[in-house]
TORKOL-4160 file (C-alpha; in steps of 0.2 Angstrom, whole numbers, padded with zeros to 4 digits, m for minus):
136
<pt num="1" X="0491" Y="m0065" Z="0010"/>
<pt num="2" X="0481" Y="m0051" Z="0012"/>
<pt num="3" X="0463" Y="m0055" Z="0018"/>
<pt num="4" X="0450" Y="m0049" Z="0006"/>
<pt num="5" X="0435" Y="m0038" Z="0010"/>
<pt num="6" X="0419" Y="m0044" Z="0007"/>
<pt num="7" X="0415" Y="m0032" Z="m0007"/>
<pt num="8" X="0430" Y="m0042" Z="m0018"/>
<pt num="9" X="0428" Y="m0059" Z="m0011"/>
<pt num="10" X="0417" Y="m0068" Z="m0024"/>
<pt num="11" X="0409" Y="m0083" Z="m0014"/>
<pt num="12" X="0401" Y="m0066" Z="m0004"/>
<pt num="13" X="0399" Y="m0054" Z="m0018"/>
<pt num="14" X="0391" Y="m0060" Z="m0036"/>
<pt num="15" X="0403" Y="m0052" Z="m0048"/>
<pt num="16" X="0416" Y="m0047" Z="m0038"/>
<pt num="17" X="0430" Y="m0036" Z="m0046"/>
<pt num="18" X="0444" Y="m0047" Z="m0052"/>
<pt num="19" X="0461" Y="m0044" Z="m0040"/>
<pt num="20" X="0477" Y="m0052" Z="m0043"/>
<pt num="21" X="0488" Y="m0058" Z="m0029"/>
<pt num="22" X="0507" Y="m0053" Z="m0033"/>
<pt num="23" X="0519" Y="m0039" Z="m0034"/>
<pt num="24" X="0521" Y="m0028" Z="m0046"/>
<pt num="25" X="0533" Y="m0025" Z="m0060"/>
<pt num="26" X="0538" Y="m0012" Z="m0075"/>
<pt num="27" X="0538" Y="m0016" Z="m0093"/>
<pt num="28" X="0554" Y="m0010" Z="m0093"/>
<pt num="29" X="0561" Y="m0022" Z="m0079"/>
<pt num="30" X="0553" Y="m0036" Z="m0088"/>
<pt num="31" X="0564" Y="m0034" Z="m0104"/>
<pt num="32" X="0578" Y="m0030" Z="m0092"/>
<pt num="33" X="0577" Y="m0046" Z="m0083"/>
<pt num="34" X="0574" Y="m0055" Z="m0099"/>
<pt num="35" X="0589" Y="m0049" Z="m0108"/>
<pt num="36" X="0601" Y="m0050" Z="m0092"/>
<pt num="37" X="0595" Y="m0069" Z="m0089"/>
<pt num="38" X="0598" Y="m0072" Z="m0108"/>
<pt num="39" X="0579" Y="m0078" Z="m0110"/>
<pt num="40" X="0575" Y="m0073" Z="m0129"/>
<pt num="41" X="0576" Y="m0087" Z="m0141"/>
<pt num="42" X="0579" Y="m0084" Z="m0161"/>
<pt num="43" X="0561" Y="m0088" Z="m0162"/>
<pt num="44" X="0555" Y="m0075" Z="m0149"/>
<pt num="45" X="0564" Y="m0061" Z="m0159"/>
<pt num="46" X="0555" Y="m0067" Z="m0173"/>
<pt num="47" X="0539" Y="m0066" Z="m0168"/>
<pt num="48" X="0539" Y="m0046" Z="m0168"/>
<pt num="49" X="0533" Y="m0037" Z="m0179"/>
<pt num="50" X="0547" Y="m0026" Z="m0183"/>
<pt num="51" X="0564" Y="m0033" Z="m0182"/>
<pt num="52" X="0571" Y="m0017" Z="m0181"/>
<pt num="53" X="0563" Y="m0010" Z="m0166"/>
<pt num="54" X="0571" Y="m0014" Z="m0148"/>
<pt num="55" X="0563" Y="m0027" Z="m0140"/>
<pt num="56" X="0547" Y="m0022" Z="m0127"/>
<pt num="57" X="0539" Y="m0031" Z="m0114"/>
<pt num="58" X="0527" Y="m0039" Z="m0124"/>
<pt num="59" X="0540" Y="m0051" Z="m0132"/>
<pt num="60" X="0549" Y="m0053" Z="m0115"/>
<pt num="61" X="0533" Y="m0059" Z="m0105"/>
<pt num="62" X="0533" Y="m0077" Z="m0109"/>
<pt num="63" X="0549" Y="m0080" Z="m0107"/>
<pt num="64" X="0551" Y="m0071" Z="m0091"/>
<pt num="65" X="0537" Y="m0080" Z="m0083"/>
<pt num="66" X="0542" Y="m0098" Z="m0087"/>
<pt num="67" X="0558" Y="m0094" Z="m0080"/>
<pt num="68" X="0551" Y="m0089" Z="m0065"/>
<pt num="69" X="0538" Y="m0104" Z="m0065"/>
<pt num="70" X="0555" Y="m0115" Z="m0068"/>
<pt num="71" X="0564" Y="m0107" Z="m0055"/>
<pt num="72" X="0549" Y="m0107" Z="m0042"/>
<pt num="73" X="0541" Y="m0124" Z="m0047"/>
<pt num="74" X="0526" Y="m0112" Z="m0045"/>
<pt num="75" X="0513" Y="m0109" Z="m0059"/>
<pt num="76" X="0513" Y="m0091" Z="m0058"/>
<pt num="77" X="0506" Y="m0078" Z="m0071"/>
<pt num="78" X="0510" Y="m0060" Z="m0077"/>
<pt num="79" X="0495" Y="m0050" Z="m0079"/>
<pt num="80" X="0491" Y="m0032" Z="m0082"/>
<pt num="81" X="0489" Y="m0018" Z="m0068"/>
<pt num="82" X="0480" Y="m0003" Z="m0068"/>
<pt num="83" X="0493" Y="0012" Z="m0070"/>
<pt num="84" X="0492" Y="0029" Z="m0080"/>
<pt num="85" X="0510" Y="0033" Z="m0079"/>
<pt num="86" X="0520" Y="0017" Z="m0082"/>
<pt num="87" X="0517" Y="m0002" Z="m0091"/>
<pt num="88" X="0512" Y="m0011" Z="m0073"/>
<pt num="89" X="0512" Y="m0030" Z="m0073"/>
<pt num="90" X="0510" Y="m0041" Z="m0059"/>
<pt num="91" X="0518" Y="m0057" Z="m0054"/>
<pt num="92" X="0501" Y="m0066" Z="m0048"/>
<pt num="93" X="0502" Y="m0081" Z="m0038"/>
<pt num="94" X="0482" Y="m0081" Z="m0039"/>
<pt num="95" X="0468" Y="m0071" Z="m0041"/>
<pt num="96" X="0452" Y="m0069" Z="m0029"/>
<pt num="97" X="0441" Y="m0082" Z="m0039"/>
<pt num="98" X="0454" Y="m0094" Z="m0041"/>
<pt num="99" X="0464" Y="m0091" Z="m0022"/>
<pt num="100" X="0455" Y="m0107" Z="m0016"/>
<pt num="101" X="0462" Y="m0120" Z="m0029"/>
<pt num="102" X="0479" Y="m0112" Z="m0032"/>
<pt num="103" X="0485" Y="m0103" Z="m0014"/>
<pt num="104" X="0500" Y="m0112" Z="m0008"/>
<pt num="105" X="0502" Y="m0119" Z="0012"/>
<pt num="106" X="0510" Y="m0100" Z="0020"/>
<pt num="107" X="0527" Y="m0108" Z="0020"/>
<pt num="108" X="0528" Y="m0114" Z="0002"/>
<pt num="109" X="0520" Y="m0097" Z="m0004"/>
<pt num="110" X="0533" Y="m0086" Z="0007"/>
<pt num="111" X="0547" Y="m0096" Z="m0002"/>
<pt num="112" X="0540" Y="m0092" Z="m0020"/>
<pt num="113" X="0540" Y="m0075" Z="m0015"/>
<pt num="114" X="0556" Y="m0075" Z="m0008"/>
<pt num="115" X="0562" Y="m0081" Z="m0024"/>
<pt num="116" X="0552" Y="m0070" Z="m0037"/>
<pt num="117" X="0560" Y="m0055" Z="m0025"/>
<pt num="118" X="0580" Y="m0063" Z="m0025"/>
<pt num="119" X="0578" Y="m0066" Z="m0046"/>
<pt num="120" X="0567" Y="m0048" Z="m0051"/>
<pt num="121" X="0576" Y="m0037" Z="m0036"/>
<pt num="122" X="0561" Y="m0030" Z="m0030"/>
<pt num="123" X="0557" Y="m0031" Z="m0011"/>
<pt num="124" X="0539" Y="m0024" Z="m0013"/>
<pt num="125" X="0529" Y="m0038" Z="m0002"/>
<pt num="126" X="0513" Y="m0046" Z="m0013"/>
<pt num="127" X="0498" Y="m0036" Z="m0012"/>
<pt num="128" X="0480" Y="m0037" Z="m0023"/>
<pt num="129" X="0480" Y="m0028" Z="m0037"/>
<pt num="130" X="0465" Y="m0023" Z="m0049"/>
<pt num="131" X="0466" Y="m0034" Z="m0063"/>
<pt num="132" X="0467" Y="m0024" Z="m0078"/>
<pt num="133" X="0462" Y="m0034" Z="m0092"/>
<pt num="134" X="0447" Y="m0039" Z="m0082"/>
<pt num="135" X="0439" Y="m0022" Z="m0075"/>
<pt num="136" X="0443" Y="m0007" Z="m0086"/>
């Protein structure tokens, strides 16, 4: 885990900006992984507003994160990240407010990251990312 600077540590700075610790993934990759692993159920497809439209990342978010949780044994999240270019999400292990209670031992965290990297094909290392849904 990368260490937080005091300005982002809620124990030190009251009202610190919320950050997510994890790996970035594009919305297109979420759709591709979900379809490649046949994770969409008939119910997922029926819940869409317009069934004639192509499947989007919003439809694929829940099935993919459930799949990653099952494969890793970790309670991961899929959160929005800030981007002006593409739909970016963070496969999140924890945030700066929950890290004290949700953080894994280093060896376990490393294994969870390796499994996520293997499944997604993303070799990027986890980093701290702004939580778009809370900060902007």
